[in-house]
N, C-alpha and C positions, 0 to 999 in steps of 0.2 A: 517896307515889307509888302508883299503882294496880298491881295484880298483873300485868295485861297488859303494862304498860310495863316492869316489873321483869323479867319473863320475857324480853321482847324484848331487853333489855340483856344478859342472860346468853346467850340463844340466838344473837344476831347474831355475836359473835366465834367461837363454836363452829362455826357454819355456815361462816364464812369459812375457818377452819382446815381444814375438810373439803372445801372447794371447792364448797360448796352455797350456794344462794340462799335466804335467809329470806323467804318470800312473805308470811306473816301469822302473828300470834299472836292467839288468841281465849281469853277467860276466860268460861266459861258456868256459871251456877248455875241448876239446875233441880231442883225438889223436894228440896232439901238436898244434891244431888250436885254437886260442883264439878269441872269439866273444864277442863283446859288443852289447847287444840288448836293444834298447830304445823304449818304447811304449809311444805314445803321443795321445792326443784326444783334442777335442774342441766341444762345442755345435754345433750340425748340422753335426758333423763328420770332419775328417781330410782328406786332399787330398794328392795325390802323390807329387805334387809340394811342399806342406808344409813339407813333410818328406825329400825331396831332399835338400831344402834350409837349414833345421835344421841340416841335416847330415853334410853338408859342414861347417856350423858354428861350430858345436860341434867338428868335426874332427880337425879344426884349433885350437880350445881351448885345446883339448887333447894334440896335438903336442906342442903347445906353453908352456903348463904347464908340459910337460913331465910326464903326468899322467900314461901312459901305455908304459913302455919301450919295444922295440922290435915291431914286427909286430902283427897286430890284424885286425879283420874284424868288421866293424861297420854296424849294421842294425838298421834302424829307420822305425817304422811302426805304424799303428793303433793297439789298443788292440784287435781288432776283436770282433766277436759276443760273445765268451766265455771270456769276459773281466775279468782280474784278479781284485780282490778286496783287496787292500793292507792297507787301513786305515779305521778308524771309520767314517771319513767324506764320504768315498765311500759307506760304509754301509748305512749311512743316505740317500745319493743320490739315491741308488738303492733299498731301502726298498720297499717291495711289489712285487719285481721281483723274479723270480726263480733263486736259487743259490745253489751251493754245497760248503760245508765247511768240512775241514779235521782238526781234533784236534790232539794234541800231545798224550794225555793220554785218553784211551778209556772211554766212558761213556755208561752205559747200554750195555756193550760188543761191542761197535762199535766206530769207529773213523771217519767214513764218514757219512755225513748227507746231504740230498737234499730236498729242498722245498722252501717255501716263506721266503725271507729274512726279518727279523724283526729288529727294533732298529735303532740306538743304544740307549741304556739306561744305565746310570751309568757306562760307560766304557765297556759295554758288547754288544755283537751282538747275536741276536736270529734267530732261524729258526723254521718254522712251517712245519713239515714233512707231507706227504700226508695223514697219518693216523690221522692228526689233533693235534698231540702232539707238544708242544713247548719245545725247548731246548735253554738255554741261556748260553753263554760262555764268560769268560773274554777274551778280545781281545788277550792277551798274550798267551792264550791256543790255538788259531787258527793258525795252521801251514800253511794252504793254503785256499783260498776262490776265487771263480769265479762265474760269471753269467752262467746260463745254458739256452741255447736257445732250445725251444721245436719246431721242425719244423712242428709238426702235430697240434699244438695248434689252428691255424686258421681253420683247417678242422674240429676239434672237436667242436669248438664254433659255427661256421657258417654253417657247412655242405657244401656239394658241390652244386654248382649252375649250374644246367643243364637245 
């Protein structure tokens, strides 16, 4: 079993115990440095103290289970504004918000789509691009998906208040 999945199996129950949502686990190897990155969330947002407590508990579990031999760096944080979307449950939760999807095999000559997240429906996720067209994808076709925060949206909708 790969490290990412082993850590996910340890982190999931710990997150549930703390009332947290396990958004994602990444295992990154760059230049000999190994990093485990865990993204957590909860309604109302996650605090630094939540991350620190979770990091200590997860680190103890990883060491006890000997999940990652050798040295590694553990990062625990919130998913941030451009939160990754990893499941159809997340698609349902964030439907109506702006998102970007990347698919494995091009459709209509493109792999990247950005617009309003639609769905899920019958195991598929959809996106309505700015031109008004809708595209639907089997979830297995989606290589990556994340929310997109438009910093100018508030200014366009409400204008400036002078």
